[in-house]
N, C-alpha and C positions, 0 to 999 in steps of 0.2 A: 822514745824519740818519735816514733810514728804517731803515738797518741798526742804528743805535744804539737806536732806539725798539724795534725787534723784539727786540734782545738784552735790553733792560730788561724787556720783557714775559716773555720766556722765563725770565729769572732770577727774576722775581717769582713765576711759576708754580711753579718748582722749590721755592722757599721755602715756598709755600703747601702744596704736596704734602708736603713734609717735615714741617711742623708738624702737618698733619692726620694723617699717619702716626704721629707720636709720640703723639698723643692716643689713637689706636686701640691702639697697642702699649705703652702706658705700664706695663701690668701684666705685660708679658712682657720682662723685663730682658735676657735673653740674646738673644732675637730682635731687640731694640732695638739691641744692640751689633752684631749681624750686619748689619742693614740700615739702622738709623737713623743710626749714626755715619758710614758711607760716604755716605749721602744728605746729611748735614750738611756733610761735607767738600766734596762736589760743589757744594752750594749756596754755600759760602764761595768756592770757586774761581770759580763763576759771578759772584759779587759782585765779586771782584777784577778779573775781566775787564772789568767795567763801569766801573772807575775808570781813566781814561786814563793817569794818572801811574804806575800800578802794573801796567798791562796787560801790558807786555812782560816785565819782570823778575819781577813777581809770579806770572805764569802758569808761567814756567819753575821758579821756586823752589817753587811749590806742588806741581808734578809731582815735583820732587826730594824734597819732604817725603813724598809718597805712596810713593816708592821706598824711602826710609829706613824708613818704617813697615813695609813688606813685608820688608825686610832684618832689622829687629829682631824681627818675628814669627817668621821662619824660624829666627833664632838662638835665640830663646826656646824654640821647639819642639825644636830640636836638644838644648838643655840638659835638657829633660825626659827624653830617652832616654839621656843619658849616653854610655857607650862602646859602645852597641849599634850594629849596622851601619846601621840606619835613621837613627840620630842622625847618622852621617857623611853620609848623603844630605841631611839637612836643613842640615848645615853647608855642604855644597857649594852648596845652593840659596841660602843666605845670602851666600856668596861671590859667586855670580852676581849677586845684587841689589846687592851692594856695588860690583861693577864697573860695573853699569848706572848706579848713583848717581854714580860718578866720571865717567862719560861725560856724564851730565846736568849735572853741575857745570861741566865744561869747556864744554859747549854753551851753558849759561847765560852764562858769561863771553863767549863768542864772540857771542852774540846781543845782549848788553848793549852791547858795544863795536862792534857792526855790522861785524864782520869778514866780508868776502865769502867765500862757500863755493862754489867751483867744482870743487874736488877733495877727496879724503878728508882729514880732519883727525884730530888725536889723539883727539877725542871719539868719532869713528867707530870707532877701534881698540877702545876700551873697550866700546862698544855691541856690537861683534862678539864680544869676548872673554867677555861675560857668558854666552854660550851654552856655553862650554867646560866650566865646572863642572857645568852642567845635563846636558850630554852625558855626562860622566863618571858622574854620579849615576844617569842613566837606563840607560846601556848597560854599565856595569862589572859585575863579578862579586861585588858586595857581598852578594848573597843566597845565596852559597855559602860554607860554612865552610872554613877551612884552605887558602885560596887567596890568601895574601898576595902571593906572587910574581906572580900574574896581576894583582892590583890595582896593584902597582908598575909592571908593564908598561903598564897602561892609563894610569897617571899620567904616565909618561914620554911616551906618545903624546899626552896632553892638552897637555903643554908644547910638543911638536912642533907641534900644531895652532895653539897661540897664536903660536908663532914664524912659522908659515906665514901666519897672518892678517896679522901685521905686515909680512911680506915681500910679500904680495899688495897690501896697501894702499899701502905705501911702498917701491917697488922700489929696491934699492941700486945698480942698474946705471946707468952714466952715460948721460945722454940720455933716461932713462925717468922720467917724472913719476908722481905718485900718480894713482890711477884717478879717473875723473870721478864726480860726484855721481849721475849716472844709473846707472852701474854699481854704486855703493854701495847705492842703493835696491833694485836688483834682487838684490844679494847679501843685503840684509836680508830680503827676502821668501823667498829660498831657505832661509836659516838658520831663519827662523820656521817655515816649513812642515816642514823637516827635524826640528826639535825636537818640534813637535806630533805629527808622524807617528810619531816614535820612541817617545814616551811613550804614544801610543795603542796601538802594538803591544805595549808592556810590559803594558798592561792585559789583553791576551789570553793572557798566560802563566800565569794562575792564581795570582797573588800573593795573599797573605792578610794579615790583621791590619794592623799598622802600615805595612808596605810597600805594601799595597793602598791605604791611605789616602794615603800620599805620592804614589803614581802618580796617583790620582784628583785630588788637589789640584793637582799639577803639570800634569796634562792640562787641567784647567779654566783654569788661568792661561795655558798655552801656546796653547790654542785661542782664548781670548778675545783674547790679545795678537796672534796672527796675524790674527784677524778685524778687529781695529782697525788694525793696521799695514799691511795690504795696501792698503786704499783711501787711507789717509793718505799712505803713501809714493808712491802713484800721483799724488795731487793735488800733493804737494810737487815731484814730478819734472816734471810737465807744466804746473802752474798756479802754482808758487812760492807755496804757501799761507803767509800770514804767521802769526807767532806772536801770541797774545793774543786769539784768538777763542773762541767757545763750543765749537768743534771740539776745542780743547785738552782739554776735559773727557773726551773719549773716551780719551786716553792715561792718565787716572787710573784708569779702570775695572779693567783687569787687575791693577794693583798693589794697589788697594783690595780686590779680591776675594781675592788671595793673602794679604794681611795679615789679612783677616777669617777666612778658612778656617784659616790657620796658627795664629792666636791663640786662636780660640774653639771649634774642633772638639775633641771629647774626645780625650784621650791614650789610645790603645788599646795593648794589649800586642803585642810583637813575637812572632809565632807562628813555630814551626820551619818551615823551608823544606820544601815537599813537591814531589816530582817531578810535572811535568804528566802528566795522564792521556791527553790527545789528542796525536796525532802532530803536528798543526799547532802546538800549544802548545810541544811539545818543539823543533820546528824554529825557531820564533821565539825561544825562550828561549836556545838555544845560538848563534843567529846575531846576537843583539843586541851582544855584545862586539866582534864583527868590524866593526860599524858605525864604531867609532872608527878602526880601521885603514883602512877604506874612505875615510873623510874625509881621512886623511893621504895616501893614494895619489892621490886625485882632486886635492887641493890641490897636492901635489907635482908632478903632471903639468902642471897649469896654470902653476905657477911656472917650469917648464923654459923657457917662452917668453921670460921676462925674465932668469932667472939659471939657466943650465944646471946648474952644479955644485950650487947650493943645491937645485934641484928634484930632481936625481939623488940627492942625499943624503937628501932627504925620502922619495923612493920606496924607497930602500934601507932606510931606517929602518922604513917601513911593512911591507915584505916581511920584514925581520928580526923585527919584532914578531909578525907572523903566524906565522912559523916557530917562534919561541920559544913562543908560546902553544900551538901544536900539540904541541911537544915537552913542555911542562909538563903538558898534559892527558894526553898519552900516558904520561908518567911517573906521573901520579896514577892513571891507569887500571891500569897494571901494579902499582903499590903496593896499590891496592884489591884487585886480583885475588890478589895474594900474601897479603894479610891475610885475604881471604875463604877462600883455600885453607887457610891455617893454622887459621882458625876452624873450617872444616869438619872438618879433621883432629882438632883438639882436641875438637870436638863428637862426632865418631865414637868417639874414645877414651873420652870421658866416658860416652857411651851404652853402649859395650861394658862399661865398668866398672860402670855402673849395672845393666846386665843381668846381669853376673856377680854383683854383690851381691844382686840380686833372686833369683838362683838358688842362693845359698849360705846355709846356716843360720849366723847370726852367732855362735852359741855353739860348735857342734861343728866348724864349717868344712867340713862335708860338704854334699852337695846337699840342698836343702829339698824340700818336698812338690811345689812347682810344677815344679821341674826333674825330679823323679821322674815326675810324670804325663806331661810332654812326652816324656821318654826312653822311658817305657813304650809310648806310642803309636808312637814311631819304631821301636822294636824289634819291636813287634807287626806293623807293616806289613812290615818287612824279613824277619822269619822267616816270615811268611805267603807272601811271594813265593818264598822258598827252600824252603818245605816243611819247615822245621826246627822243633824244639821250643823253647819259651820257658818258663823256670822263674822263679818268684817266691818270695822269702822274706819273711815277716813276722815281726819279732822284737820282743820286749818284755823289758826288764830286770825280773827277779823281785823283788817286795817293794821296789820303788824308793821308794814312799811312806814305808815304814818307815825306809829309809836317810835320807831327807830329814828326817823327824821326829826321828830319833836324833842325826844328826851336823850337821844344818843344811843350808840350801839351797846355800850356797857349796860345801860338800863334795859335795853332789849334783851341782852343775854340773861340778865336777872329774871326778866319776865318769862323767858323760855324755861329756865330752871324751875321756877315756881310752878308754872303750868304743868311741866312734865311730872314733878313730884306729886302734884294734886291729882292729876289723872291716874298716875300709877298707883297711888294709895287707895283708889276706889276699884281697882281690878285685883281681886284677891282669890278668885276661884282657881282651881287647878287648871293649868293650860292657858289661862288668860295672860296676855302679854301686851304691854305698850311699847311702842318703838317710835323713835324719831325718824320719820320717812325722808325728810329733807327740808331745810330752812325752818319755816314755822309750821310745817305739816307733821302730823302724828298719825299713827295707824295702830289699831288694836285688834287682836284676834280673840274671838269669843266662841270657843268650841261648845258644842252640845246645846246651843240656844237657838230657838226659832226666831223668826223675824220680829214678832211683836215684843218679845222679851228683850231682844237685842236693842230695839228702838227705845225701850224704857231705860235700859242702862245708858244708852247714848244721851237721853234727856237728862239723866242724873249727872253725867259728866258735863253737859252744857251748863247746867245750873251751878255746879261746883265752881266752874271757871268764872261765871258771872258773879257769884257771891264773893269772889276774892276782892272785888272792888278796885282792881288795878286801874289807875287813871290813864285815860287815852282821850284827852279832850278834843282832839281834832277828828275823832271818829264820829260818824253820823248816827250811831246807834246808842246814844245816851252818854257818851263820854267815858265809858269804861271798856276794859278789854273783854271781848266775848269770843266765842268759838262757834264755827259751823261744822256740822257732822253729817256725813253721808253713810247710810247703812245699807249693806247688801248681805243676803242670806241665800244659801243653796244647800242641797244635799249632794255632796260630792259623789261622782260616778265617773265611769269611763267616757261618758258623753260630754262632760264639761271639764273645766280645768281651773286651777287656782288663778291663772291669769285672767280668765273671764270674770271670776268673782271680784278680783281686784279692779277690773275695768268698771264693773257695775257700781262698786263702792265709790270709785272716783267720779263716776257719772252722777251719783246721788249727791256727792259733795259739791259738784259744779252747780247742780240744781238748787242746793241750799244757798249757795252764794248768789245765784241769780234771783232767788226769791226774797232777798233782803238781808241775808246773814243772820247770825245768832239764832239758829234753828237746826232741827234734825230733820232730814229727809230720808225716807226709805222707799224701796221698791216693794210693793205688796205682791200678793199671789197672782194678781191679774196682770202684773208687769207695769202698772202705773205707779208714778211717784206720789208719795203722800208726805205732806209737811206736818211735823209734830212740834208743838211749843212746850206743853207741859202735861203731866199726868197727875190726877188727884192723889194717887197712892204709888209713889215711886218704888220700884223694886230695889231691895237692899243688894248692893253689889257683892257683899261678902256672904250672902245666904247660900243655902245648899242649891245645887243645880236644879233647874226647873225641869219637871218631867215633860217628855215629848209626847204629844197626842196627835200631831199632824203627820201624815206620811208624805213623802216627796211627790211632787207633781210628775205626771207622766211626761 
């Protein structure tokens, strides 16, 4: 009577607290759903416990209702994510709740019919199996793309775990009965702590977005469930706690919490998986999938005591799964390395091609000004080390603007391409290079050539352009396309620079223009400019380098 009076007072207090809370939170509908509805359900459960005729069956059925609500909330959450990997995790959570609900339905039948429980029953099998989908959702590789084979391996191991649980609870060997309820309660506690610890470790791996939300919700449920199950299993084991007391409300708490969080937390987007930055995070993340294999090995080792062949088979499956996982990861690593090598090679080719294009004039297909300047610096340093001369030609097509105005820019572009290929074909010695300097201007680098020989090559280039016979009737120099060339030569040293050589060549070109065009002008040793029109014996551009007999001026 005293216990009944105390229970009535507690139930009345819970109802008062609930209605006071609803008055305070009536304008906050979402928070009311989070906290008000679970409090209402707990109050209803407390009221059912106070009715003697409904105490036993009503308490068990109400707990079953809470589990079904949690299952429905997880299934709804999974539907929100569709085919995303985090959606599969929520589907596995819903499957775990469905197994727990099946076990609770069986337990309700056993409780109503007062079936004595001294050993493990079928309901205990489902209570154990509820953790298998959760273990798969927590430890598998669903946060890593393109690893379906590993997911299938984990799924196979999950079925093996389910088979091992059934074999542990109900040994098939003759003369061996199902394990006692004391061992069942101990196994329950081990399972709950294992799941709570596993999802707690998952939170340390740096998950983000929807996956982080799933792990947080699962950890809250697992932690609260373990906190409730540990003392309740202890009291059931040692004090044979009856069903239909206010302590049954404690079993509602984790499932109502899971239902509330799964149903009313905002649906966040699934963010791309990022590799952990800390070493501990990387170790935990890559070790989590092995936890399923460890469970298989441990349970297989225990089963060896009752059924040697079955236990040995389980151990072999665990070792085989571990070896297969390592092989698949090694294959994935090698494939990734191969693709990375191919990508690096393609990138190197693309960069070389890009660099080549950045060094080539797109119209004339000869070197552009950028490549010319880099080559000039290289030849400058090389000839300075050798004490050899370096000659530079600056060339400009005469009256090219008139040609463009008379025949059009397309004809002008054709003339530029023809002139560039003609000039380039006559510079064949190593180190010699023709470049388009800008517009109708060209420049040529002639290493290891003194001034006289450079002027001879320049005259050959002038003649080759004149011999093309490209019509330019508005020009004042015979109605054909011609070219003016300025020549400059020096012996590179620390006292002068490539810029000064370039300035001298440009000055010579300007003098050739002023002198009437279609000519070569060079600066001789005395520093005076000398105009050159032709040589009786032109030097072959493709001949061997001419020997150097003159030393640099002081």
